[in-house]
N, C-alpha and C positions, 0 to 999 in steps of 0.2 A: 184662782182656780175654783174656789167655793162659789164665787159669784157666777161664774160660767155654768157650773153644774146646776145651780139654783135656776138660772135662766133657761137652761135646757129642759129641766123638769117642768117649768111653766110652759115651754114650747110643746112638750108632750101632752099637756092638758088641753092645748089648742088642737094639736094634730089628731088626737084620739077621740074628739067629739064625733058622734055618729055621722053628722053631715060631712065633716072634713075627711073622715075615713072613706065615705062613699065617693067623694071627689077624687081622692087618691086612688081608689080602686078603679074608677072609670078611667082616670088618666093612664094608669098602668096598662089596662086592657086595650084602650084606644091606641096608645103609643106602640104597643107590641103588634097589634093588628095591622096598623099602617106601616110601621117600621119593617115588618117582615116582607112587605111587597118588594119585588125586585127593582133595584135602582132607586128606591126611596130611602133617603138617609134621615137622620134625626132632625136636621135643620128644616128640611122640607116638611116633615111630619108636624113639627111644632108650628111652623108658619101656616100650614093648612088648617090646623085645628084651633088656631088663635081666635078666629071670629066666634067660635062656640062659647068662649068664656066671657064675652062682652057684658052679659047681664049678671054675672056672678059677683059676689063680694070679693075684694082683693085677696083676702087670705085664702078662701076656697079656690079661687081661680089659680093662684100661684102654686098651691098644693097640687092641684090637678096638673099644672104644667110640669111640676117636678116629676110626677108619675109618668107623664107623656115623654119627658126627657129620658128617664131611665128605661121605660118600656121600649122606646124607639131604638135605644142603644142595644138592648138585648135582641130585639126583633131582627136587626141587621145581621147578627151573627148566624141566625137560622138560615137566612137567604144565602149568606156567604158560604156556609158549610154544605148545604144541600143543593144549591143551584150554581155555586161558583160565580155569583154576581154580587160583588160588594156594593152596598148602598152608598158608601162614601170611601174616600181614600184611606181613612184610618183602619178600614176593615180588610185592606188588601193583604196585610201581613197574615191575618187569620186565614185567608183563602189559600195561602201557599201550602198549608198542611191540612186544613180542615176538610176541603173537598176531596183530597186524596184519602183521608181516613174514611169518608163516606163511601168512596168508590170501593174500598176494601171491606165494606160491610160494618164499619165502626162509626157510623153516624151518631149512634146513641151516646157513646162515651165522649165524642167530640162536642156534642150539644151539652152534655152534662158538665164537662170541664169548663165550657164557656159560661154556663149559667152559674155554677158554683164559684168560679173564679171572679165573675162579675160581682157576685154577692160579697165575697171576701174583700176584694179590692175596694168596692163601693163603700162597704161598712168601715174599713180602716181609714179610707180617705175622708169619709164623713166625720169620723172622730177627729182627724187632723184639722178639718175645716172648722169644727166646733172649737178646738183649742187655739187655732191660729188666728181666726177672724177677729176676736177681741183685741189681740196684740197688734194686728195690722191696723185696726181702727185707731189705736193709740198713736201710732206713727203717722197715719193719714191726717189726723187732726192738726198736726204741725204743718201740713202743706198749705201753701198760699196759691194764688192764681198762676204764678210763674211755674211752680212745681207741678201743678195739675196739667198745665199745657205741655210741659216737657214729658210727662208721663203719657199723655195722649199721643204725642208725636212718636214716643217709643213704641206704643201699641200699633200705630199706623205702620211703622217701619218693620216691626217684627212680623206682623200679619202679612204684609206685602212681600217681604223677603223670604219667608218660610213657606207660605201656602202657594202652591202652583209650581210650574216648571221653571219660571224665571222671575227675577226681580222686576224686570221691565213690565211684564204682563201683570204682576201683582200691583205695581204702582199705577198702571193704567186703570185697573179696576178701582183702586182706591180713589184716584182723582175723579173718576166718574161719580162715585158716591159723594165726595166732597162737593162737587158741582151741583148735584141734586139737592144737597143739604142747604144750599143758599136760597132755594126757591121759597117764596112766601114773604111774610111780613118781617122786616128786620126788627128784632126785639129791642134794639137800642134807639133807633130813630123812628120806628113806626111806619116806615115807607115799604111799599111792596117791591119785591125783586124778582124778576124773571117770571112773573105770573102771566104775562101776555094777555091781560084783560080777562082771564078766566077766574071767576070768583072762587071756584073750588080749589084753586092752587094757592090762595092766600094763606091757607093753614099749612102749606108745605106738602111735600110728598109723603104719603102715609107709608111707614116702614113695612107694615103688613102687606100692603099692595105690592111694594117693591119686592119683598122676599118671596111672596107667593108667585109673582110673575117670573122672577129670575129662576127660582128653584123648580116650582111645580109645572108651570106652563112651558118654560124653556126646556125642561127635561122631557116632558111629554112630546113636544115637537121634535126634539132631537131623536128620541126613541123611534117615533113614527118615520123619520127621514132616513135613519142610518142603521138601527139595530132590529127593526121589526121582522126582517127576513132571516135573522140569525137563528139557528136551532139551539135550543137550550135543553139540557138533559137534567131532569129532577131526580136526584138520587133518593132511593127509597130507604125508609128506616128498617133495618134488619137486626135481629137479635135483641139483646138487653139494652135498655136505655141507661143502665147504671154503670158505674166505673168499677173496674177490678181493683184489687189491693195494689197491684203494680201501677195502675193508672193514678191512684191516689198518691202513691209514693213519688211519682214523677211530676205530678201536677202541683202539689202543695208548695214546694220550694219555688217553682216557677211563678205561682200567684204572688208570693211574698216579694220576690225580686222585682217582678213587674210593677207592683204597687209602689215600691221604693223608686223605681224609674219614672213611672207615669205621673205621680202626684206633683213633684216639683215642676215638671214641664207644664202642667195645667195651671198651677197657682201663680206663675209669672206670665207676663204677656209674651208668650213664645210661639203663638201661631198654631194652636190645635194639637191633635193627638197623633199626627202622622209620624213625627220623629220618635216619640217614646215607643210606639208599637213596633216599628222596625228595629229600634235599638234593643227592645226586649227580645225580639225574634233572634237577632244576631247574638245576644248574650246567651240565650238558651242553647243555640246551636254550638256555641263555643264551650259552654260548661257541661253539656249533655254527656252522659255515659254511653249514649247510643247515637253517636253522630251519623252513623250510616243510615239511620231511619229518616233523617231530614231529607226532604224531597221525595219521600215515599209515604208520608203520613205519620209524623212524630207528634205525640200528644202534647209535648212541651211547646211545640210551635203553634198550638191553638191556645193553651192555657196562658202563656206569657202575654202575647199581644192583646187578648181579650181583657185580661186583668189590667194591663197598662192603659188600654183605651178607657176603661171604666174609671180608673183612678185619675186619669188626666181630666176627663170631663167633669168629675166631681171636684177636683182641685180648681177648675175654672171658676167655681163659685166664690173662691176667696177674693180675687180682684173684682169680680162682678158685684158682690155685695158690699165690700169694704171701700172700694175706690170708684165703682161705677164704670169699670173698664172691662169690656168683653174681649175675650181672647180667641173666640171662634165664631163661626156663623150662627151656631145654635145659641151660644151665650148672647150674641148681639140681638137675636130675636127675643130671648128671655128679657133682656134689658128693655126692649120696646114694649113688652107686656107690662113691666113695672110702670113705664111712662104712660101707658094707656090709662092707668088709674091715678095719674098725677103724682106718682112716687118716683123719686130719683135716688137710686142706690148710691151709697157713699158712706163716709164715716158717721154722718148724723143719722143715718137710717136706723142704727142700733139704738139710738136714743129716742127718736121720734116715733118709730114703729116697732117696739120690742116684741110685741105679741106676734106680729106678722113674720119678722125675721126668725125668731126662735121657733115659731110654729112651722115655718118652712124647713128649717134645719132638722127639726124632729121628724118631719114628714119624710125626709130622705131615709132615715133609719127604717121607718114603717114601709116605705116604698121598696126598699131592698128586700125585706122579708116577704112582701106580697109577690114580688117578682119570682122569688125562689119557690114559693108555695104554689103559685099559679102556673108558671110557664112550663116546667118539665112535665107535669101531668097533662097539660093541654097541647103538647107539641104536635100531636096528631092533627089537631084542628089547624095549627099554623101551617102544617105541610099541605093541607087541602087548600088553604088560601093561596099558596104558591102556584097551584094548578090553574088559577084564573088566567084566561088568555090575555096576552099583552094588549091587543086592541081594546078589549072591554075595560081592562085595568086603567089604561091611560086616558081612555074616553071618560071614565068615571072621575079620574083626578081632575080633568079639565072642567067637568060640570061642577064638582065640589069646590074647586078653586074659584070659579065664576060666582057661584052662590055665596061663598064666603066673603069675597071682595065686595060684592054688592051689598051684603048685609051690614057692612061697617057703617056706611053713611047713606045707603039707598041712592047712590049717585051713579049715573051713566058715565060720568067723567072717570070715575074710579075703574070702570070696566075697560074704557079705552086705554087708560094708563096701564092697567093690568096686562093687556095684550101687547102693548108697545114694549113693555118690559119683558114679556114672554118672548117676543121676537129677538130682543136684545140678549136675553138669556140663551136662546138658541145659538146666536152668533158667537157669544162668549164660549159656550160649550164646544162649538165647532172648532174654534181657534185656540182652545185650551187656555182661555183666560179665566182665572178663578173668580168666583162670584162673591165669596165671603168678604174680601176687602171693600167691595162696593156697599154692602149692607152695613159694615162697621163704619165706613166713611160717612154714610147718610146719618147714622145715629150719633156718632161722636163729633162730626164736623161742626154742627151748631154749638155744641158744648165747648169745643176747642176755641171757636171764635169768641165766645163769651169770656172765657178765661183769658184769652190774649188781650181783649179790650180792657178787662179789669186790671191786668198786670200793667199795661201801658198807662192806664189812668192813674194808678198808684204811683208809678215812677215818673209821672208828668211827661209821658211820651218818649222816655229813654229806652230804646230796645235792648240796651246792655243789661237790663234787669234780669234777662233770661240767662246771662252768662256770669253775672256777679253773685247770684245765689248759688251756693255750693251744690245743693241737691239737684236743682234744675240743670246746672252746667254739667254735672256728672251724667245725668240721664240723657241729655242731648248728645254728649260725647259717645255714649254707648249706641245711641241711634245712628250716629254718623258711622261708627265702626261697622254696624250691621249692614249698612249700604255699601261700604268700601271693601270690606274683607272678601265677600263673594266674588267681586270683580277682580281683586288682586289674585285670589286663588285661581280663578278661571284663566287669567292671563299667564300666570306662572305655569299652569298645566299645559297651556298651548305652547309656550316657549320650550318646555321640557320635551314635548313630543316632536318638536322640529329638529 
């Protein structure tokens, strides 16, 4: 414990340098500005802004990304409450009560409980990340190639099974990402695979180009095709922005319960923040002393899901930093940001890059405070951002995405790939196929292949090595259960209804 506290103090000495504070401030502001735009979630925000950090040093860039990450999460709640347009599926639970509060003239307290709840949950979750990460590292150091491959397969199955409307669609997206991951030069043999004579493909598909294409371009095309004619009503801020004594009394327990629900879901490969936010909403509805207000604008229905969302996305940093396993689309893009600097998150990261890791963790505390100080006073500005006409907004996103993708390697091939993936993202959005598994498959696929080859080399080609190791066998068993149980439950329900 003393060693962890000493390392965190060293991290604060890194995070509180004037330059890193500036990057954190810029990240929070940019993340909130773009995250508040309708239909733009944190994954899209981080993907679009990634090219801006190419020239920064790794520590400054990752601190800026932490600010973007948190800022985008908060910005999405403003859109959800005032416009009833969740930027991501994890914000849907907030929309159930938040927009109704705004319609009743209580947008201020709704925004306040979202902001303060995010701060409380984010801070508690960051403390837990600080305490748990070194312990997880100790366990992870015992892992060999077989255990790492099993853990990646577990991440694949959880993300595919939990994210999206069906396991089949999730697996379809995952296998697309795995297929894209084999493009380029084979790291073991040095031979090119599926490059089709295009030199730019020898380095593989750039994760940033894939993410920006699927998220930003795909979303812009979908909005232009299907939702541009829909009327949206922006609720106005009326009355006080602050919460009453009764609001505080009802919100504080909800924040604490939601943090306890959200953090565990984020810190294991369980597929994002959708489950904890809806679970928190259901919990608050069941425990509330004012159940009749639910469906009419109950403040607990905003406080709980927002805190659960923030605790979950903060908890996602545990497997990301200690194991190199992303549990959501946003975490996957953050992993690619590490890889852009030649840094591979995992148990050795805490030994090889202590200043970077502990500086990043310390910056999370600073980012939470910056968000709380900046966003409530500036909420009037964010409301004006929401008034930007949709055609101008998504036209700007396309221009920004194009410039960002081209700036990576100054390659026309990247632009062609960007818009191919943009069209693919449009099709996936149209047919309700989740995008996150494709991004995670592209990032973890090559790593899983490397670990599989290492395990087979150590066992002299015996595939039973994955089942004879207790840890890997247990993790593979859990993965199989995750695929089988939803099918069994579905069949049982169907038979029961007959």
